C-alpha distance (Angstrom), angle and dihedral (degrees) to the residues before:
residue distance angle dihedral
M1 . . .
L2 3.79 . .
A3 3.80 121.3 .
I4 3.80 131.2 179.7
S5 3.79 112.5 -164.6
I6 3.79 123.0 -165.9
D7 3.81 124.2 -164.5
L8 3.82 114.8 -160.0
L9 3.79 100.2 -139.3
H10 3.82 93.9 -161.3
G11 3.79 92.0 38.9
T12 3.81 90.8 -118.6
F13 3.80 138.6 89.0
R14 3.80 130.4 -156.6
G15 3.79 121.7 -173.6
D16 3.79 136.3 149.1
P17 3.82 107.2 -127.9
D18 3.81 99.4 -176.0
G19 3.81 108.9 15.0
T20 3.80 95.8 -101.0
A21 3.80 99.3 112.3
N22 3.82 94.3 92.6
T23 3.81 90.9 52.0
G24 3.79 93.0 60.5
R25 3.82 91.7 -125.2
Q26 3.78 97.6 103.6
T27 3.81 109.2 114.9
R28 3.80 102.3 166.4
G29 3.76 129.5 44.5
E30 3.78 126.7 -131.9
W31 3.77 110.7 -88.7
P32 2.90 130.8 -158.1
P33 3.81 98.1 20.1
S34 3.79 103.2 -106.9
P35 3.82 122.0 -110.3
A36 3.82 87.0 -124.1
R37 3.81 89.2 60.1
V38 3.81 90.8 49.7
F39 3.80 89.5 50.4
A40 3.82 91.1 49.8
A41 3.81 89.5 51.9
L42 3.81 90.5 52.5
V43 3.81 89.7 49.5
A44 3.81 91.9 50.4
A45 3.81 91.8 47.5
D46 3.81 93.8 72.9
G47 3.80 105.7 -1.7
T48 3.80 126.5 -132.7
R49 3.80 138.7 -92.4
Q50 3.81 111.6 3.8
E51 3.81 91.4 -6.9
C52 3.83 92.8 71.7
R53 3.80 114.1 112.3
V54 3.81 108.8 170.3
T55 3.84 101.1 18.1
D56 3.81 136.8 36.0
G57 3.85 97.3 -129.6
T58 3.82 98.2 -116.6
E59 3.80 90.1 114.7
L60 3.81 89.5 63.6
T61 3.81 92.4 54.9
W62 3.80 88.2 50.5
I63 3.80 98.0 49.3
E64 3.83 97.0 43.1
Q65 3.82 90.3 65.1
L66 3.81 95.7 55.0
A67 3.78 120.2 113.7
P68 3.84 117.0 -103.1
P69 3.82 108.8 -72.3
V70 3.78 129.9 -127.4
I71 3.81 106.7 -105.6
H72 3.81 119.2 -146.5
A73 3.80 107.0 -159.3
D74 3.79 142.2 131.1
A75 3.80 108.8 -69.6
K76 3.82 98.8 -145.9
P77 3.80 114.0 23.3
W78 3.80 123.0 178.1
E79 3.81 113.0 -100.3
Q80 3.80 122.5 -153.5
P81 3.84 119.0 -169.0
L82 3.80 106.0 -144.6
E83 3.79 119.9 -131.2
P84 3.82 117.5 -115.9
R85 3.79 114.0 -104.5
Y86 3.79 138.3 -176.9
V87 3.78 120.3 -113.0
V88 3.79 132.5 -178.4
R89 3.78 115.3 -80.2
H90 3.79 109.5 -142.1
E91 3.79 105.6 -137.4
G92 3.76 131.6 170.7
S93 3.81 95.2 -121.1
A94 3.77 136.7 31.2
S95 3.79 118.4 -84.3
K96 3.78 128.1 -140.4
S97 3.80 92.4 -140.4
A98 3.77 93.9 67.0
H99 3.79 126.4 -161.2
Q100 3.81 110.4 -115.3
E101 3.81 96.3 -120.7
Y102 3.81 97.5 30.4
V103 3.78 115.7 55.5
G104 3.79 113.8 -138.9
R105 3.78 94.2 12.4
S106 3.79 127.2 107.4
G107 3.79 126.4 -141.2
A108 3.79 126.5 -113.5
L109 3.79 124.7 -155.8
N110 3.80 112.4 -116.2
R111 3.80 123.3 -166.4
S112 3.78 109.8 -167.9
G113 3.78 99.4 -172.5
V114 3.80 123.7 -143.3
R115 3.79 129.9 -22.9
V116 3.81 116.3 -147.5
T117 3.81 121.2 -151.6
P118 3.82 115.6 -170.2
R119 3.79 124.1 -164.9
D120 3.79 89.5 -126.9
P121 3.82 112.6 43.4
R122 3.81 93.2 -154.9
V123 3.81 125.2 93.4
V124 3.81 121.4 -174.2
Y125 3.81 127.4 -165.2
A126 3.80 111.6 -159.6
W127 3.82 130.2 -169.0
N128 3.80 116.7 -170.1
I129 3.79 95.4 -142.6
E130 3.77 137.7 114.3
S131 3.77 112.4 -77.0
P132 3.80 112.4 -93.4
G133 3.78 121.3 -115.1
Q134 3.77 117.6 -75.6
V135 3.82 92.2 -107.8
I136 3.82 92.9 57.4
L137 3.80 92.1 41.4
D138 3.80 92.6 52.1
A139 3.81 91.4 47.6
L140 3.82 91.9 51.0
R141 3.80 90.1 49.6
L142 3.79 91.3 50.9
R143 3.78 90.8 52.1
A144 3.82 93.2 44.6
A145 3.81 90.2 53.3
R146 3.82 89.2 57.1
V147 3.84 95.2 52.2
G148 3.80 108.2 105.8
Y149 3.81 103.0 172.8
L150 3.78 142.3 4.0
G151 3.79 123.4 -137.8
A152 3.81 107.7 -17.8
S153 3.79 120.8 20.6
D154 3.82 91.3 -112.3
S155 3.84 88.9 66.8
P156 3.82 101.8 77.9
V157 3.80 114.9 -176.2
R158 3.77 142.8 -177.7
M159 3.80 112.0 -137.2
C160 3.79 125.1 -161.1
V161 3.82 131.7 -178.2
T162 3.81 117.4 -151.2
T163 3.80 140.5 161.5
R164 3.79 95.0 -133.7
M165 3.78 134.3 54.3
P166 3.82 112.4 -92.3
P167 3.84 114.2 -112.9
H168 3.82 119.7 -84.2
V169 3.80 91.9 16.5
G170 3.80 100.4 95.8
E171 3.82 90.7 67.2
K172 3.81 92.8 56.0
R173 3.76 121.7 93.6
A174 3.77 114.8 -114.8
F175 3.78 145.6 -150.3
V176 3.81 102.8 -107.3
P177 3.84 126.8 -165.3
D178 3.80 106.9 -108.7
P179 3.84 128.4 160.2
G180 3.81 88.1 -141.5
G181 3.80 94.7 45.7
D182 3.80 125.8 136.5
T183 3.82 99.2 -128.0
V184 3.81 137.7 45.9
I185 3.82 122.1 -136.0
N186 3.80 126.4 -174.4
V187 3.82 114.5 -118.3
T188 3.78 137.0 172.4
R189 3.77 128.8 -102.0
R190 3.78 136.6 179.4
G191 3.82 109.4 -57.4
H192 3.83 95.6 28.0
L193 3.80 91.6 113.7
G194 3.80 92.3 53.5
V195 3.82 90.6 53.3
L196 3.81 91.0 51.6
D197 3.80 88.6 51.6
R198 3.81 89.9 53.4
V199 3.80 90.1 49.7
Y200 3.81 90.1 52.5
D201 3.81 92.7 48.2
A202 3.80 90.7 49.7
W203 3.81 90.9 48.3
R204 3.81 91.7 52.2
E205 3.79 88.9 52.2
R206 3.82 102.1 40.7
G207 3.78 104.6 18.2
A208 3.80 121.3 -156.5
A209 3.82 92.2 0.8
V210 3.80 87.3 80.4
S211 3.81 118.4 86.5
R212 3.79 135.4 172.0
Q213 3.81 89.9 -113.7
Q214 3.82 87.3 71.2
F215 3.81 89.3 64.2
P216 3.83 108.1 57.0
A217 3.82 90.2 171.5
L218 3.81 86.9 78.5
V219 3.80 89.8 68.4
H220 3.77 113.6 82.1
G221 3.79 109.5 155.2
V222 3.79 121.5 -163.9
R223 3.79 124.7 -170.3
Y224 3.81 116.8 -113.6
R225 3.79 131.4 -173.4
S226 3.78 110.4 -127.0
P227 3.82 121.8 -133.2
G228 3.78 109.3 -87.1
A229 3.80 93.8 18.7
A230 3.77 114.9 135.2
E231 3.77 116.0 -94.3
P232 3.80 109.1 -100.2
I233 3.79 117.4 -102.3
D234 3.77 111.7 -111.6
K235 3.80 104.9 -113.0
G236 3.78 95.9 159.2
T237 3.76 126.9 -89.2
V238 3.79 142.1 -131.4
V239 3.81 107.6 -111.8
A240 3.82 97.7 -175.6
W241 3.80 136.2 30.4
L242 3.81 112.4 -168.1
R243 3.80 133.5 -174.9
L244 3.79 124.9 -144.6
G245 3.79 119.2 -132.2
S246 3.81 89.5 -131.1
A247 3.79 132.2 10.4
V248 3.80 120.1 -97.4
S249 3.79 126.4 -151.0
G250 3.78 112.0 -93.5
R251 3.79 88.7 -130.9
R252 3.82 87.5 73.1
I253 3.81 93.8 62.3
S254 3.79 94.0 118.1
T255 3.80 92.1 53.2
V256 3.81 94.7 41.4
T257 3.80 95.0 52.2
A258 3.82 91.7 43.3
L259 3.81 90.7 53.8
F260 3.80 90.0 44.9
K261 3.81 91.4 53.8
E262 3.81 92.4 47.2
A263 3.81 90.8 49.8
V264 3.82 93.2 49.8
L265 3.81 92.2 49.4
S266 3.81 91.5 46.9
R267 3.82 93.9 49.4
H268 3.80 91.5 45.2
Q269 3.80 90.0 52.7
S270 3.82 90.9 50.2
I271 3.81 96.8 45.3
H272 3.82 107.2 30.5
G273 3.80 105.8 9.8
E274 3.80 128.9 -120.3
P275 3.83 111.6 19.9
P276 3.83 116.1 -122.2
P277 3.84 120.3 -110.1
V278 3.80 90.6 -106.1
L279 3.82 89.2 70.2
H280 3.81 99.8 47.0
G281 3.83 102.0 24.1
H282 3.82 98.7 -128.7
G283 3.79 129.3 117.8
F284 3.81 100.8 39.7
C285 3.80 115.4 139.4
T286 3.81 99.2 -169.8
K287 3.78 136.4 58.1
G288 3.77 127.7 -112.5
Y289 3.79 97.5 42.5
E290 3.80 123.4 147.2
I291 3.80 124.8 -141.9
A292 3.79 136.0 -167.9
R293 3.79 119.3 -65.5
Y294 3.78 120.4 -137.1
L295 3.79 104.7 -154.3
A296 3.80 130.5 -166.3
L297 3.82 112.1 -154.0
P298 3.83 113.9 -142.3
D299 3.79 131.8 -171.2
V300 3.82 104.0 -109.1
G301 3.78 140.0 143.7
Y302 3.79 100.6 44.8
R303 3.78 132.4 98.4
W304 3.80 95.5 -103.1
S305 3.81 98.0 32.6
R306 3.80 115.3 138.3
G307 3.80 101.5 -178.9
R308 3.81 94.7 -113.1
I309 3.82 116.6 155.7
H310 3.82 112.3 -114.9
G311 3.79 102.2 166.8
L312 3.79 150.8 5.7
A313 3.80 135.1 -126.6
L314 3.81 131.8 -165.4
W315 3.82 113.8 -148.7
M316 3.81 120.5 -165.1
P317 3.83 118.9 -157.2
P318 3.81 127.7 -122.4
G319 3.77 115.8 -78.9
C320 3.80 97.1 41.4
D321 3.78 111.1 128.3
A322 3.78 123.6 -128.9
V323 3.80 92.7 -100.5
E324 3.81 93.7 55.3
R325 3.79 91.3 47.7
R326 3.80 92.9 48.4
K327 3.80 92.6 49.8
A328 3.81 91.2 48.5
S329 3.79 89.5 48.7
D330 3.80 91.1 50.5
A331 3.80 90.5 51.3
A332 3.82 93.3 49.1
F333 3.80 94.4 47.3
A334 3.82 90.3 49.3
I335 3.82 91.3 63.5
S336 3.79 111.3 108.6
G337 3.78 99.1 179.0
L338 3.79 149.8 -17.8
M339 3.79 116.8 -117.0
G340 3.77 133.0 173.6
R341 3.81 143.3 58.3
G342 3.76 92.6 50.4
I343 3.82 95.9 -46.6
D344 3.79 125.3 109.4
V345 3.81 112.7 164.3
S346 3.79 134.4 143.6
V347 3.81 121.1 -120.4
Q348 3.78 128.6 -155.4
P349 3.82 136.4 168.0
R350 3.78 114.2 -89.7
D351 3.81 113.3 -106.9
D352 3.81 110.9 -126.2
T353 3.81 89.8 -137.1
E354 3.81 93.1 59.0
D355 3.79 117.6 101.7
R356 3.81 94.2 176.2
P357 2.91 137.1 104.3
V358 3.79 90.8 37.5
A359 3.81 90.8 -155.2
V360 3.82 90.3 68.3
H361 3.82 96.3 46.7
P362 3.83 111.0 106.7
D363 3.80 92.4 -137.9
R364 3.80 89.1 63.6
W365 3.81 90.3 66.8
R366 3.82 102.8 25.7
R367 3.81 99.7 50.0
A368 3.81 112.9 119.6
S369 3.81 115.2 -113.8
R370 3.79 138.9 160.7
C371 3.80 91.2 -139.6
W372 3.81 127.4 53.5
A373 3.81 129.5 176.3
T374 3.79 129.0 -168.9
A375 3.80 119.1 -102.0
F376 3.82 90.0 -172.7
P377 3.82 118.0 30.4
A378 3.80 117.9 -95.0
I379 3.80 116.8 -121.3
H380 3.81 112.4 -131.3
E381 3.79 116.0 -115.1
R382 3.80 93.3 -145.3
R383 3.79 139.2 18.6
R384 3.77 99.8 -107.0
A385 3.78 141.1 101.3
L386 3.77 113.4 -65.0
D387 3.80 111.1 -118.4
L388 3.80 136.4 147.9
A389 3.81 92.3 -87.7
E390 3.81 91.4 55.3
V391 3.81 93.6 46.0
T392 3.83 88.6 48.1
R393 3.80 87.3 55.0
W394 3.81 89.9 53.3
C395 3.80 91.0 50.7
H396 3.80 91.6 48.9
H397 3.81 90.7 53.2
A398 3.81 90.6 48.0
G399 3.82 93.1 51.1
L400 3.82 94.7 -108.5
P401 3.81 130.4 133.1
E402 3.78 121.2 -103.0
P403 3.82 113.6 -78.0
V404 3.80 120.1 -129.8
A405 3.80 95.8 -152.0
F406 3.78 142.0 0.7
R407 3.77 143.0 179.4
S408 3.77 129.7 -160.0
A409 3.78 138.6 -164.6
R410 3.77 138.6 174.7
T411 3.81 89.7 -123.6
P412 3.85 128.5 55.2
L413 3.80 120.0 -74.1
V414 3.83 97.4 -158.3
I415 3.80 132.5 47.0
G416 3.79 112.6 -86.2
A417 3.81 96.1 12.9
V418 3.79 110.1 142.6
D419 3.81 122.3 -105.7
L420 3.81 107.5 -154.2
A421 3.80 134.5 -168.4
P422 3.83 119.5 -128.2
V423 3.81 92.2 -105.9
E424 3.84 88.7 57.2
V425 3.80 92.7 53.8
N426 3.79 108.7 36.5
R427 3.79 120.7 66.7
P428 3.81 121.2 -127.6
G429 3.77 113.2 -96.8
R430 3.80 93.5 17.3
P431 3.84 126.7 105.0
A432 3.79 110.7 -92.7
L433 3.81 114.5 -117.4
P434 3.81 129.0 -167.4
Y435 3.80 118.5 -106.4
S436 3.80 135.6 -163.2
H437 3.76 143.5 179.0
V438 3.80 108.4 -110.6
E439 3.79 136.6 -167.7
L440 3.82 116.2 -156.4
R441 3.80 128.5 -161.5
F442 3.81 122.1 -162.5
E443 3.77 130.3 -167.0
E444 3.82 92.2 -126.7
P445 3.83 129.8 28.1
V446 3.79 112.8 -83.3
E447 3.80 123.0 -152.3
G448 3.79 119.0 -132.9
P449 2.86 168.0 -100.3
V450 3.81 87.1 91.7
V451 3.83 114.8 -171.1
I452 3.81 122.2 167.2
G453 3.78 139.9 178.5
S454 3.77 137.9 41.0
G455 3.80 95.9 -57.1
R456 3.80 98.7 50.2
Q457 3.84 91.5 118.2
R458 3.83 87.3 60.9
G459 3.81 95.2 46.7
F460 3.81 97.6 -98.8
G461 3.79 114.9 135.3
L462 3.82 93.7 31.1
C463 3.81 107.0 159.3
V464 3.77 133.3 -152.6
P465 3.83 123.8 -148.8
V466 3.79 114.4 -104.2
S467 3.78 121.4 -155.4
């Protein structure tokens, strides 16, 4: 493993997580210190490019690509908002409004933010990976030895890089990366180092006029579950996000998801053997079961959206164990393309560093919202009038809370949503069911992906969050 331990030498930490300290509106301090802040301290310790003195910088490229670490830190530190104070403003000429202790100098208001005091002054960042090569490990240790403080200069630290967990840390509860977590912590990702280099170049050119807020690419928040937080309820999870080599018309959703399902079952058979019932839907002896959902991800909800399918997602229902999910993920990621029935398109795993196309980004479909509208029409579960009681029944079957209101229409309710003909919805040889575009409103924000209706296993009824 790789572990970076930080001892707060004064027992306190002061950092500005979002740039609001100087406005006086910051009420809570940053805790735990973010992995992105630790990375920035390592960068500053010996610089990059031609500025390096004791390392060559390759260790920074290696560590910025690591997955978010587990953070061992005090769960509930004491936070002290600091009172604003006046300090000397260093000006080129004397000022008439003199500072009391410094003749000819004026005072400037300084808002320091919030000081955090944990019970245990040690914070440990742990990656469960194979130990890096000795060259990278030595370079990280050289940089760590040159780190004097973290955050503000009144937060001196001692940093240490090891390949084993420091003593008495394993018993502590930790901040763990979790998509359903209760807090957001800034981490690094591929390309973070290049952005810091651009910040430094801009600072050398324009000086103090440059701030981190001018470089939003430095902010990459990841959800963490705090120590003591309740374990998340299993509501199912997406085990694979895939990107198509070229966009496909949204009117081909039925064909695209059918080919996707066939490809997953074929790859599962080749890699792990017979697919489980949860993937193909056969062999269940009871009612009320849920099976995998094969989702097509369209471009909807924006001004220029056209409803074209840019990606795929495989959702596994609650109750699947980790082995089943991993095997399904392996099968999905092994797909190289979809071919047949007039479709020939390449498929590849989505790169976590890609922000485009937006339709393939997980946050587009997982973001919590009180209002959701269908991107593909929802197929009715029964032949009856559509009212709130019936829509509530749909939501119950899909594992969603009870809606407080809804509206429906035969045509799309959001820009880019796909308007389909009956032959594009109903399968040959199956009873034809009515279908509608629906907008749902919930009392509390609901996290996605939200898929409703009878055809949710085929991607129909996929909803997009509406502001």
